[in-house]
N, C-alpha and C positions, 0 to 999 in steps of 0.2 A: 701380540700380533700388530704389525705396522698398519697404520691407517691408510686406506686406499686414497690415492691422489688422482687428480684430473689427468696426469701423465699416464697413470696405469690404465685409465679408461681409453685414452687415445691409442695406446699401444694395443690394447685388446680389440679395439674397433678398427685398427689400422688406418687412422686418420690423424690429423694434426690436433694439437691442444686447442687451437683457436676454433677448429670445426666442432670439437666437443662443446666448447663454451657456447657457440652460436646455437648448436642443436638443442642443448639442454635449457637454454633461455628462450627457446621458441622463436628465434629470429628467422627472418626470411633468408633466401639464397642458400638454403641447405637442401640438398636432394632428399626426397622422402625416404628412399631406401637407405641413404647414409644416416639420416636422422633416426630411423628405426634401429639400425645397427648400433648406433651410439647409445640409444636408450636401453637396448637389450644388454649391452656391455656394462652400462652403469648399474642396471638392476642386478646383473649376475655378480658384480663385484661389491654390491651394497654401497654404492657411492652416492652420497647426498651432496648435491650442488648447493653451495652456500648462497643463500638469498642476498646476504650482505655483499658478497663478492659480485654477484650478478648485478646488484644495484649500482655498485661502483663502476662496473664496466658499461652498463647500458644507460646510466643516468636515471633509472627508474627505481622506485622504492618497492614495487610489487605489493603495495597496500592500497586498499580502497576503503574510504570512510563511508559508513551508512548512518545518516542522521534520522533518528526515530523519535516521534513525540510521545511523551508520557511513560512508555514502558516497552519492553521487548516481548513480554509474555502474552499480550493481547492476541486474539485470534488473527486479526489482519496483520499486525506487525510481525508476528512470528512466522506466518505463512509467507509473507512477502520476503522476509529475510532469508527463509529457506530457499526460495527461488533464486535470489541473488547469490547466495553462497554456493548453490549447486553449480552455477555457470562459472563463477570466478575462481573458486577454489580449485577446480579441475584445470585451470590454466595457470596455477601456481601462485595466485594472489592470496594474500592475507585479507580477509574481509572483517573489518573492525566496526562493531556496532557502537554508536555513540547515542545514549539515551538523553533526550533533552526534557528534563522535568520542568525546568523553569527557564526564563529568559537569560538568567546569568550563566546557565550551562552552555547555551548557544554562544553567548558573548565570549566565554572562556575558550571555547573551541576555536573561534575565529581570531581571537587575540593571539593564540599560539601558532596558528597555521602559517602566517607569512614568514615567521622566523624559522620554523622547522621544515616547511615544505615537505612534509613527510607522507604525503599520499599522492597517488597518481590520478585519482578521480574522487568525486563526492557524489553520492546518491542521496537525495533528499526524499523522505517518505512522508507523504500526506500533508505537508504544511508548506506555507510560503516563506521564502526568505525576504527580508526587507532590502531596500536598494543598497544600503551600506554593505551588507553581507555579499550581495551579488557583485559589487564592485571589487571586493577583496578577491573573490574567486576569479574574476575576469583578469585581474592584474597578474595572477599567478599562472594564467593559461592552463588551469586545471579543468578538465571537462566536468560539467555539472549536469547530472541527469535527474529528472524528476520521476517519482513513482506515485501516481495518484495525487499529484500536487494540485491545488486549486487553480493555478494558472501555469502557463509555459513561459511566462515572461522571464528573461534572463537565463533560461535553460538551454543547453546545447541539444538535448534530446529528452524524451519522456515516454512513459508508457502509463496509460490511465484509462479508466472507464469513462463513459459519458453519463454523468449523473443526471443531466437534464433528460436525456432519452430514457433512462431507467425510470425516473419518476413519472415521465409521460405514460409509460406502459402501465404503471400502477394505477394512475388516475383513470386511464381508459378502461382498465378491468373493472374498477368500482363503478364507473359510469355505466358500463355494459350490464352490470348486475342490478342496475336500478337505484343505486345510492345517490341521493340528491343533496345530502348534507355531509360534508367531509371534514376531517380534521387531520392536521399534521403534527406529530410529536417530535420535537427536537431532542437529541441526546443531551443529557446534562453535561455541561462543559467542565473538563478537568485540565485542559491545556491552555496556556497563555497564547498559543499561536493560532493563526488562521488556518484551519484544517479543511481537508477536502470534503468531509461529511457535511460541513456547514453549508456548502453550496447546494445541497439537496433540497433545502427549503425553498430556495429560489427556483429550482426546477419544478417543485410542486406548485408554486404560485403561478408559474408560466403555464403549466399543464392545465390547471383548473380554469384559467382564463380561456385557453384554447378550446376547452370542452364546454364553455358557455356557462359555468357556474357564476352566480352572483356573489359579491363580497359577503353578504349576510348568510350565505350558505356554506361558508368556509371558515374554519377555526384553526389558527396556528398557535400551538402551545410552545412558547419560547423556552430555550434552555436557560439554566441558571448556573452561574459560576459558583462552584462550591469546592470545598477541600476534603470532603468525606469520601467514603468508598461508594462507587456507583452501585446502584441496586438496593439501597436502603429503603425500608418499607415506607417511611414518611415521604420520601421523594415521589413515589408513585401514588401514594394517597393524595398528594397535592395535585398531581396531574389528573387523577380520576375526579377530584373535586371540581377542577376547571371544566371537565367534560360534562359532569352532572349539572353544573350551574349555567351552561351555555343556553342562550335564548332558545335555540333549537338543538336538541341533542343529535350529534353526528351519528350516522349509521355506518360510515366507512372511515377507517383510520389508517393513515400511513405513518410508519415510525422509522426514525432515522437509522436504526440498526437493530439486529435481531435480539441482542441481550436486553435492550430497553423494551422491545416489543413483548418478549416473554414475561418480563417482570410486570409490565402493564396488564397483560392478559390475566395473570394470576390475581392482581388486585381487583380488576373489573369483575372477575368471577366471584371473588370474595364478597363483592358488593351486590351480587345477584344478577349481573348482566349475563345474558345468554350469547355465547360466541360460537358459531356465527349467526344464530337466530336473530338477535337484536342488533348486533354490530359486527362488521367484518374488519379484520386487522391484517395489514401487510407489513412485513419487516423488510430488512435490507441486509444482504451479504450472503445468505444461505450458509451460515456458520453451523457448527455441530449442534448448537442448542436449537436451531430452527427445526431440524429433523426430529429431535427429541420432543419438542413442543407441538409438533404437527403444524408448524407455522407456514402460511403462504408467504413467500418472500422473493426478493430479487437476487438472483444468483450472480456472483462474481468469483473469479479464480485468482486470488492474490499470489499464489505460487507462480502461475504462468506470467502474471504481470511483473513479478520480480525477475523472472528469467528474461523477459523482453527488455526490461530496464538494464539488466546486467550485460546483455548482448550488445546493447547500444554503447554502454560504457566501455566494453572491451574493444569495439571497433574504433571508438574515438581515441582511446589510449594507444591504439596501433597506428593512428594517423589516417584512418580510412574516412572516406566521405560517405555519409549516410544518405541513401536515396529517400528513405522515409524516416526521418528522425523522430517524429511525434506519432506514436502508435495509439490507436483507440482500441481498447480491449472489449470484447463482447460481454453483454449481460443478458440474462433471460429470466422470465417469470417461472417460478416453481409453485404450482398449485397444491395446497395441502388442505388442512381442516379448518382454517380460521377465516375463510371467505365463503360467502354464499349470497344468494339472491336477497335483495332488500325486502324487509317485511312490509306488508301493506300498511299504509297509515291508518291509524284508528279512525273509525267513523265518527 
């Protein structure tokens, strides 16, 4: 059986070959009814429009690179990528994940990019690019979109949550429950990049100052650069030891993300702490584990954030002007079983 050609589609739809090309590439200046007729003819004839041919004709690669820190399988990264893929794949784009485990992975990507120029946009997820990387992208005139990046500097658009506002709500909840001694637990660092979750500690610091807490009433347990697997027992034993040895034991704890919070709760209960009787714990993300663990947490929706980042990328690739290029996505507090009224101090 002979292979269906673009000419066959043009004859079936009763239009010119150039109209078929414009319609199937999604270009403007094609009547909606004509576009529908062309698409139906192409589907009926099982015609697949070559992306390489489309690229040559339009000057576009129909590829978008997504830069992810550490892994693609984590709760946030996988859900954010799903949102990006949902929007862009439906518009005919190949969405290519690029996992950056180490600095050399990022350097390799940017070293090859100027020579290949093989993407139409870059979406950066959760980490900052340095000035040299931003300069490379600006010289290529490739739109750069951030997704929960720590800052918008050098980005053409972004979609992100407000980590400061989210942490403020967590501190206010603990304050309203009567907790006078608080702690913040940072996620153990496994990435060499400056990531968005790291700015939550700054939001916590600002929130406790606003609420009137004294420095001696607040403990921040810093993250530790490590090469092992997150969640190892000794890691949380060390965190629990710092809480136990604090001059004043905190009764309200904010944790940088749900996975760390669930593991810490398990360790604290192993040591005999009553949660929430003696100490309240708040996580961050509202990932699947939060519901399983009955964890009070701050909810965010990375799938929708991914969609919003992708829609901005799509508009910029089409040459459109964005009225609101930098979107702030909502967060909310989800109350479950790990928070309660502060216990009365011992007489």
